[in-house]
Steps between C-alpha positions, in 0.01 A plus 500: 500500500165674503371240738788562739446875496127454550563263791732755660235769473240275656737420783562868568126571499435213738768622740356853480150373576632294789678805640185710470304230677750494784483879533120492511513227765731709718275803457199296614702374798582860593131591485402199710770584755364855523146373550620249757684758710846368405648844439866399496440219252293732281781755497761238414291362214399841367847655508646178363308559177652846460789437259628717213402228254143473625460877525571514128306189395205510743470840669138441598582183689789664685279796585237272652767310693638823645150620586444181702835544674415863576169407661680244716757761599227748595349242733839473669532876535782514244372802312835593349535170315134502395527855369788414267344179375172675422675770301661223294167316470334813361777549244486135396121503467530802269769323297276194467199711400306374803326831566217327687746415781611860552217627728552220754877539485475875554270445797753261653778747426303769683464271802871427496582870472274583794647220712852605408427864589358392837809289572729786404304741719519257791875465452540877490295530818718235662812698409348817638401321820851363539644849462240645738583249771857629502392856583572575870194581710666824609513615138130436454411679824701800382265542202354851552169442322266300733303326224813387319654384829198285587484361147868394517445345843205299370685388187803395701281318750334308216835409346632381835184296560544336158856412600385341827650772720190538714644695794653766277181522294290543814725780626457698176127435486450622857685823421295545184171459689615753759615758245238457227285808455258332261265206531675291236834512680346395830292218351782356287740528793262307725450231237877465467520459877233229475698327229806457722305428821331189633194406702310768688737778391445417133123504544511827693702675228267386222187604688652837587580557132149401395336725762709798388402447137135440591483816712608707199286295258800441272372209293838412347672477838198321652526233227878480545466445875214254452713288265782499753254394771366217286849371428571451873148390592393811692129582497421860409228665714162565342493854352355750742613313813 
């Protein structure tokens, strides 16, 4: 009877070792997929190791698997998924006593947080742009404060340009250039006109914006106009000419 019980114990241990070996193999596969640029496969393998049983028995392994999956998700721009997985990876590393892994995990979590914040800000800007595009031009022109009116015209022109509504964007930008009392409004308005124009008109708007900024020696606007010129292949005149 002792022999039977001993044999059963050995069998259980062997099965446990085999299971651990399989888990290690899948973790290595996830790492190799990450290194090889196979993000989707890495995510599938990493998340596949995240089970309640393994979280209890091998928290360190699950934490590493989720960290690999999170890195793959970050490469794909999926900051929300990465953020959650990294929070879990940090908790699991603490549970496993793997304190040496925490600095790298926290760095990755910071990257995910920053990427997530940027995505959320972009989404909020998109919502604001969508709302702004619905504002009638007459309402904007009725704005009593000139600076605020020009700013709203420029913002609406940019939103319309992003949406591919070039003619409407150009109309707002032209009004903004004509009504702007400050250099910034005129330069940005001209660059918006360039953005929705083609050929000689596009080049003329960019050069006009650059000359305005150069005449006032506004280095920020000069650089802004110069970048716009470079993007469309327009050569900026030598300073002083």
